[in-house]
C-alpha positions as CSV (number, residue, x, y, z in Angstrom):
1,X,-23.7,30.5,-99.5
2,X,-20.3,30.0,-101.2
3,X,-19.2,27.6,-98.4
4,X,-22.4,25.6,-98.7
5,X,-21.9,25.3,-102.4
6,X,-18.3,24.1,-102.1
7,X,-19.2,21.6,-99.4
8,X,-22.3,20.1,-100.9
9,X,-22.3,20.7,-104.7
10,X,-18.8,21.4,-106.0
11,X,-17.4,17.9,-105.7
12,X,-20.5,16.1,-107.0
13,X,-20.5,18.5,-110.0
14,X,-16.8,17.8,-110.8
15,X,-17.3,14.0,-110.3
16,X,-20.3,14.0,-112.6
17,X,-18.3,15.8,-115.3
18,X,-15.3,13.5,-114.9
19,X,-17.4,10.3,-115.0
20,X,-19.3,11.6,-118.1
21,X,-16.0,12.4,-119.8
22,X,-14.5,9.0,-118.8
23,X,-17.4,7.2,-120.4
24,X,-17.6,9.4,-123.5
25,X,-14.0,8.6,-124.7
26,X,-14.4,4.9,-125.4
27,X,-18.1,5.4,-126.2
28,X,-17.1,7.0,-129.5
29,X,-15.5,3.8,-130.7
30,X,-18.5,1.7,-129.6
31,X,-20.9,3.9,-131.5
32,X,-18.8,3.8,-134.7
33,X,-18.5,0.0,-134.4
34,X,-22.2,-0.3,-133.7
35,X,-21.5,-2.0,-130.5
36,X,-23.2,0.4,-128.1
37,X,-25.0,-2.5,-126.4
38,X,-21.6,-3.8,-125.2
39,X,-21.2,-0.8,-123.0
40,X,-24.7,-1.3,-121.6
41,X,-23.9,-4.9,-120.9
42,X,-20.6,-4.2,-119.1
43,X,-22.2,-1.4,-117.0
44,X,-24.8,-3.9,-115.7
45,X,-22.6,-6.9,-115.1
46,X,-20.2,-5.1,-112.9
47,X,-22.9,-5.2,-110.2
48,X,-22.2,-8.9,-109.7
49,X,-18.5,-8.2,-109.3
50,X,-19.1,-5.4,-106.8
51,X,-21.3,-7.6,-104.6
52,X,-18.7,-10.4,-104.9
53,X,-16.0,-8.0,-103.9
54,X,-17.8,-7.2,-100.7
55,X,-18.9,-10.8,-100.0
56,X,-15.4,-12.1,-100.1
57,X,-13.7,-9.2,-98.2
58,X,-16.4,-7.9,-96.0
59,X,-15.4,-4.3,-96.8
60,X,-16.7,-1.6,-99.2
61,X,-13.1,-0.3,-99.8
62,X,-12.2,0.7,-103.4
63,X,-9.6,-2.0,-104.1
64,X,-11.7,-5.2,-103.6
65,X,-14.8,-3.6,-105.2
66,X,-13.0,-2.5,-108.3
67,X,-11.2,-5.8,-108.6
68,X,-14.5,-7.7,-108.4
69,X,-16.1,-5.4,-111.0
70,X,-13.2,-5.8,-113.4
71,X,-13.3,-9.6,-113.1
72,X,-17.1,-9.6,-113.7
73,X,-16.6,-7.4,-116.8
74,X,-14.0,-9.8,-118.2
75,X,-16.2,-12.8,-117.5
76,X,-19.1,-11.2,-119.3
77,X,-16.9,-10.4,-122.4
78,X,-15.7,-14.1,-122.4
79,X,-19.2,-15.4,-122.1
80,X,-20.5,-13.1,-124.9
81,X,-17.7,-14.2,-127.2
82,X,-18.2,-17.9,-126.3
83,X,-22.0,-17.8,-127.0
84,X,-21.4,-16.1,-130.3
85,X,-18.8,-18.7,-131.4
86,X,-20.8,-21.7,-130.3
87,X,-24.3,-20.6,-131.5
88,X,-23.6,-18.0,-134.2
89,X,-26.5,-15.9,-132.9
90,X,-26.7,-12.2,-133.5
91,X,-24.2,-10.3,-131.2
92,X,-26.8,-8.2,-129.6
93,X,-28.7,-11.2,-128.5
94,X,-25.7,-12.7,-126.9
95,X,-25.0,-9.5,-125.1
96,X,-28.6,-9.2,-123.9
97,X,-28.6,-12.7,-122.5
98,X,-25.4,-12.3,-120.7
99,X,-25.9,-8.9,-119.1
100,X,-29.5,-9.5,-118.0
101,X,-28.6,-12.9,-116.5
102,X,-25.5,-11.5,-114.7
103,X,-27.3,-8.3,-113.5
104,X,-30.2,-10.4,-112.2
105,X,-27.7,-12.6,-110.4
106,X,-26.0,-9.6,-108.9
107,X,-29.4,-8.2,-107.7
108,X,-30.4,-11.5,-106.1
109,X,-27.0,-11.9,-104.4
110,X,-27.2,-8.3,-103.2
111,X,-30.6,-8.8,-101.6
112,X,-29.3,-11.9,-99.7
113,X,-26.0,-10.4,-98.6
114,X,-25.0,-8.2,-95.7
115,X,-24.3,-5.4,-98.2
116,X,-27.9,-4.5,-98.2
117,X,-27.4,-3.1,-94.7
118,X,-24.4,-1.0,-95.7
119,X,-26.0,1.5,-98.0
120,X,-25.3,-0.5,-101.1
121,X,-28.6,-1.4,-102.6
122,X,-30.3,-1.7,-105.9
123,X,-31.2,2.1,-105.9
124,X,-27.5,2.8,-105.4
125,X,-26.7,0.6,-108.3
126,X,-29.0,2.4,-110.7
127,X,-28.5,6.0,-109.5
128,X,-25.1,5.9,-107.8
129,X,-24.3,7.9,-104.8
130,X,-23.4,11.2,-106.5
131,X,-25.3,13.5,-104.1
132,X,-23.4,11.9,-101.1
133,X,-19.9,12.7,-102.4
134,X,-19.6,15.9,-100.5
135,X,-16.6,17.8,-99.1
136,X,-17.5,18.8,-95.5
137,X,-13.8,19.7,-94.7
138,X,-14.1,22.7,-97.1
139,X,-14.4,26.1,-95.4
140,X,-14.4,28.3,-98.6
141,X,-12.5,28.7,-101.8
142,X,-9.2,28.8,-99.9
143,X,-9.7,25.1,-99.1
144,X,-8.8,24.4,-102.8
145,X,-5.2,24.9,-101.9
146,X,-5.3,23.7,-98.3
147,X,-3.6,20.3,-98.0
148,X,-5.6,19.4,-94.8
149,X,-8.9,20.2,-96.4
150,X,-8.0,18.5,-99.7
151,X,-7.2,15.3,-97.8
152,X,-11.0,15.1,-97.0
153,X,-12.0,14.9,-100.7
154,X,-13.9,11.8,-101.7
155,X,-11.6,9.1,-103.2
156,X,-13.9,8.9,-106.3
157,X,-12.6,12.3,-107.4
158,X,-8.9,11.3,-107.6
159,X,-9.8,7.9,-109.0
160,X,-11.7,9.4,-111.9
161,X,-9.0,11.9,-112.6
162,X,-6.4,9.0,-112.9
163,X,-8.7,6.9,-115.0
164,X,-9.4,9.8,-117.4
165,X,-5.7,10.4,-117.9
166,X,-5.1,6.6,-118.4
167,X,-7.9,6.5,-121.0
168,X,-6.6,9.6,-122.8
169,X,-3.1,8.0,-123.0
170,X,-4.6,4.7,-124.2
171,X,-6.6,6.5,-126.9
172,X,-3.6,8.5,-128.1
173,X,-1.2,5.5,-128.0
174,X,-3.7,3.2,-129.9
175,X,-5.1,5.9,-132.1
176,X,-4.1,4.5,-135.5
177,X,-5.1,0.9,-134.9
178,X,-8.3,1.9,-133.1
179,X,-9.3,4.2,-136.0
180,X,-8.4,1.7,-138.7
181,X,-10.0,-1.2,-136.9
182,X,-13.2,0.9,-136.4
183,X,-13.7,2.1,-140.0
184,X,-12.1,-0.7,-142.0
185,X,-11.3,-3.9,-140.0
186,X,-10.4,-5.8,-143.2
187,X,-7.9,-3.3,-144.4
188,X,-6.4,-3.0,-140.9
189,X,-5.9,-6.7,-140.8
190,X,-4.3,-6.8,-144.2
191,X,-2.0,-4.0,-143.2
192,X,-0.6,-6.0,-140.3
193,X,-2.8,-4.8,-137.5
194,X,-4.2,-7.3,-135.1
195,X,-8.0,-7.0,-134.9
196,X,-8.3,-9.2,-131.8
197,X,-5.7,-7.1,-130.0
198,X,-7.4,-3.8,-131.0
199,X,-10.8,-5.2,-129.9
200,X,-9.2,-6.2,-126.6
201,X,-7.8,-2.7,-126.1
202,X,-11.2,-1.2,-126.7
203,X,-12.9,-3.7,-124.3
204,X,-10.3,-2.8,-121.7
205,X,-11.0,0.9,-122.1
206,X,-14.8,0.3,-121.8
207,X,-14.4,-1.9,-118.8
208,X,-12.1,0.6,-117.1
209,X,-14.4,3.5,-117.7
210,X,-17.5,1.6,-116.6
211,X,-15.9,0.3,-113.4
212,X,-14.5,3.7,-112.5
213,X,-17.7,5.6,-113.0
214,X,-20.2,2.9,-111.8
215,X,-19.6,3.3,-108.1
216,X,-20.0,7.1,-108.2
217,X,-22.8,7.6,-110.7
218,X,-24.5,4.2,-111.1
219,X,-25.7,2.4,-114.2
220,X,-28.0,5.1,-115.6
221,X,-25.3,7.7,-116.2
222,X,-22.8,5.1,-117.4
223,X,-25.1,3.8,-120.1
224,X,-26.2,7.3,-121.2
225,X,-22.7,8.6,-121.4
226,X,-21.3,5.7,-123.2
227,X,-23.8,6.3,-126.0
228,X,-25.5,9.7,-126.2
229,X,-22.6,12.1,-126.4
230,X,-20.8,10.1,-129.0
231,X,-23.9,9.5,-131.0
232,X,-24.7,13.3,-130.8
233,X,-21.2,14.2,-131.9
234,X,-21.4,11.8,-134.8
235,X,-24.4,13.8,-136.1
236,X,-22.4,17.0,-135.9
237,X,-19.1,16.1,-137.7
238,X,-17.3,13.6,-140.0
239,X,-13.9,14.1,-138.4
240,X,-13.0,11.5,-135.8
241,X,-10.8,13.6,-133.6
242,X,-13.3,16.4,-133.6
243,X,-16.1,14.0,-132.8
244,X,-14.2,12.8,-129.7
245,X,-13.7,16.4,-128.5
246,X,-17.3,17.3,-129.1
247,X,-18.5,14.2,-127.3
248,X,-16.5,15.0,-124.2
249,X,-17.8,18.6,-124.3
250,X,-21.4,17.4,-124.7
251,X,-20.9,14.9,-121.8
252,X,-19.6,17.7,-119.6
253,X,-22.5,20.0,-120.6
254,X,-25.0,17.2,-119.8
255,X,-23.4,16.7,-116.4
256,X,-23.4,20.3,-115.4
257,X,-26.9,21.1,-116.7
258,X,-28.4,17.9,-115.4
259,X,-27.0,18.2,-111.9
260,X,-28.0,21.9,-111.7
261,X,-31.5,21.2,-112.8
262,X,-31.8,18.2,-110.4
263,X,-30.5,20.2,-107.4
264,X,-32.0,23.6,-107.9
265,X,-34.6,23.3,-110.7
266,X,-37.4,22.1,-108.4
267,X,-37.0,25.1,-106.2
268,X,-37.3,27.4,-109.2
269,X,-40.8,26.1,-109.9
270,X,-41.9,25.8,-106.2
271,X,-41.3,22.1,-105.7
272,X,-39.9,21.1,-102.3
273,X,-37.9,17.9,-103.2
274,X,-34.8,17.7,-105.4
275,X,-34.6,15.2,-108.3
276,X,-32.2,12.4,-109.0
277,X,-29.0,13.9,-110.4
278,X,-28.2,10.7,-112.3
279,X,-31.6,10.6,-113.9
280,X,-31.6,14.3,-114.9
281,X,-28.1,14.1,-116.4
282,X,-29.2,11.1,-118.5
283,X,-32.3,13.0,-119.5
284,X,-30.3,16.1,-120.6
285,X,-27.9,13.9,-122.5
286,X,-30.9,12.4,-124.3
287,X,-32.4,15.8,-125.1
288,X,-29.1,16.9,-126.6
289,X,-29.1,13.9,-128.8
290,X,-32.7,14.6,-129.9
291,X,-31.6,18.1,-130.9
292,X,-28.7,16.6,-132.8
293,X,-31.0,14.3,-134.6
294,X,-33.3,17.2,-135.6
295,X,-30.7,19.8,-136.5
296,X,-27.3,18.1,-136.7
297,X,-25.5,18.9,-140.1
298,X,-24.6,15.2,-140.6
299,X,-28.0,13.7,-139.6
300,X,-28.7,12.7,-143.2
301,X,-25.5,10.6,-143.5
302,X,-26.2,7.3,-145.4
303,X,-26.2,4.3,-143.1
């Protein structure tokens, strides 16, 4: 029983927690800046880059796919900014136009490319491949310190650990300008800060988190974790650093509870089929936010 859990469930659980935490970190700044739709946009437009990475290289290896996704995210940001400057339309409208158009282009390209035959399809895009990130080389808890067994871990695990560390360092290094630019951009600019540079740093963090988590968990978890944990934490505290800590904790709880309910919950009620881990994690995250809306001590904060 323990061996089966380690082989089939331990790594997906850890990856779900890491992906959720990776998205929750920059999600706090998006929520406070009222730019949550930007995370939604980037999480969808990376599909075009992933398909492009495969189309030009013929491989599903991490390097080309992440490069294509990063390029796609940057193109989307440039397009959004350009549309806003040329037309002066509402930012949310510009984001909606860009991410729906690029996501649709990615879906169409995906359906016409060879990638559709290599287990990279629209369902994979939405739900990720979390359940398939298993560790068959494990033979028990002793495998956790066995170099030979550890070499068989999915590459997504190491990638997400590295990205989480990078985002934590970026948050700490840019803490003061990020905080000032989030709460009072005018004051930050008058004090010598560079709003464009700070916004660029945040966009880089969002793109990095989105691209890193997208391949493993799909668009549903990415969108949910960029928004729900941060918004829930905002309803629980007025302290910025505390909010970030709470959001990461809520993201981890959502991942653990959601995966557990998806994998074993149906069996508890007599169902024969498991549920989508991505969908259940997003659902739990939404339920946590609903509770925060009903009972959070800061739910009556003025707009």
